[in-house]
Each structure stands twice: as structure tokens, then as C-alpha cells.
C-alpha positions, -999 to 999 in steps of 0.1 A, spaced: -67 634 526 -78 599 533 -58 587 502 -26 603 516 -31 585 549 -35 551 532 -4 557 511 16 567 541 4 536 560 13 514 531 47 530 527 55 526 564 45 489 563 68 484 532 97 502 550 91 480 581 92 449 559 124 460 543 140 468 577 130 433 590 145 416 559 177 437 563 180 427 600 175 391 592 200 392 564 226 409 586 220 384 614 224 355 590 257 369 575 270 375 611 262 339 619 281 327 588 310 349 597 311 336 632 309 300 620 341 305 599 362 321 627 386 296 642 373 285 676 405 295 694 398 331 683 363 330 698 374 317 732 361 281 725 383 251 720 399 249 685 395 222 660 410 189 671 430 166 648 422 130 643 457 117 649 471 90 627 475 56 644 513 59 638 533 91 637 562 75 619 572 90 585 549 80 557 567 58 531 583 77 502 592 69 466 629 75 466 630 78 428 603 105 428 606 128 459 576 148 448 553 117 446 524 115 470 535 95 501 517 62 506 495 62 538 486 98 535 448 93 536 421 87 511 397 109 491 399 146 483 424 162 506 453 185 511 484 166 523 511 186 541 545 169 549 563 184 579 596 168 570 595 176 532 580 211 534 557 200 506 519 201 499 499 178 476 464 186 465 446 153 459 414 149 440 385 126 451 398 99 428 432 99 446 451 116 418 475 144 426 461 176 410 491 198 422 522 196 444 545 224 455 571 234 481 562 255 511 580 274 539 566 268 574 567 292 604 582 281 637 550 265 651 540 232 636 508 212 637 508 176 650 505 149 624 468 140 619 437 148 600 421 183 602 395 203 583 398 239 569 382 260 596 384 295 582 398 315 552 407 351 546 413 367 512 439 392 526 453 400 561 486 409 578 505 378 591 518 375 626 552 385 612 538 418 600 539 408 563 507 413 542 495 379 530 467 366 508 447 334 502 449 324 539 435 289 546 435 280 583 431 245 597 442 244 634 461 262 661 490 251 683 507 268 712 486 299 707 495 302 670 469 298 642 482 273 616 474 278 579 486 283 544 492 317 529 512 336 503 531 369 509 517 396 487 553 407 479 563 372 471 588 369 499 595 337 519 597 341 557 627 339 579 609 329 611 617 351 641 621 328 671 607 355 694 573 355 675 552 323 673 542 320 636 520 292 622 519 305 587 529 280 560 540 302 531 536 293 495 542 312 463 514 335 451 505 312 423 504 282 446 485 303 472 458 309 446 456 272 437 453 263 474 426 290 478 405 275 450 410 239 463 408 242 501 374 256 509 358 254 544 356 218 556 382 205 532 403 177 547 439 185 555 462 156 563 495 164 581 522 138 578 559 136 588 
């Protein structure tokens, strides 16, 4: 009888230890999830841009319209041109790893430097379209701004009645952006 009591006490201690470890793990994961939610969705102020000294259009190479504009920052970064509807993924050494066209919503970020604040593998966009590879970096006028790809491959026709900050890209480009733009990645918005 004494042996059964000892085994029962040992088992209950083991179960208590597992329960404590599980509670700590869930708490840590909840903290990580909260840390990746955009601040504007949690009621706290959203990420602020470091605005460029000048908001004039960055110089372009007229012979190569897809060339990275001069004055678009340094180091590893995503460069998004508001005027050209184009993105460049730039490596740490300053070389362009990829560039592609995008289709913005009707709410636009101010020129400046931001950081990727949160990501979602798949959600429904504010326009009701299922999207994937969502990479968010700021919010403006109550709309979250970020890159995404429509699961059905469609390009948006922004409805002026709905504020949309989604910057759509092709599914292939969305996957490339997803692999490149992790949490904290610099995003430079230019004219």
C-alpha cells in the first residue's frame, strides 16, 4: 500500500510539473503573438515612420525604369515607390535581389522608413478577398498598410467606400516578399 501512495505522489508531482511547463509555454507564445500584432490593433499607438528629410521624388534612371532609385536608403531593405507602384528587395550589400510591380489600395503610407510590424500567412483582406503572405508595416487613417497576394491571383479595384491599405502583388512575388520581409525588416517608402 505504501508503494502505491509513493507512486501516486510521484505521478502527481510529474503532472504538476508538466502543467506548469505548459502554462509557461502558452504564456510565452501569447506574449510573442501580442508582440507581433500591429500596435493600432491593440489600442496603442502604431509604428511611426522616420520621415525622409525631403519628400521630393527620388532620382530615377530614365534608361532603366525598374532600376533602384538613388536616395532610397542603405542596407538590407524593402523599397516601395508610391509613384511607380514598384517594390525592390535590396540585400545588405545594396544589390537588388528582386523587383516587381504592385497594385496599392486607396490608403497610402507617407514617405519614410518603417519596419515590418506583423505578418500573417493567410487572412481575408478588408475588401473581402482571401489573401496570403501578408507583411504589415504601418497604418494610416485607420487602415493597416502592408503587402499581400490574393489567393485567386486577382488584382484589386479599390472601392472608394472602403479604406484599403493592402498593396497587392502576384502570388509568386508575395512568396518572395514573405521570405525576405521578416519582423523588423526595414521598409523604405519613397515617391
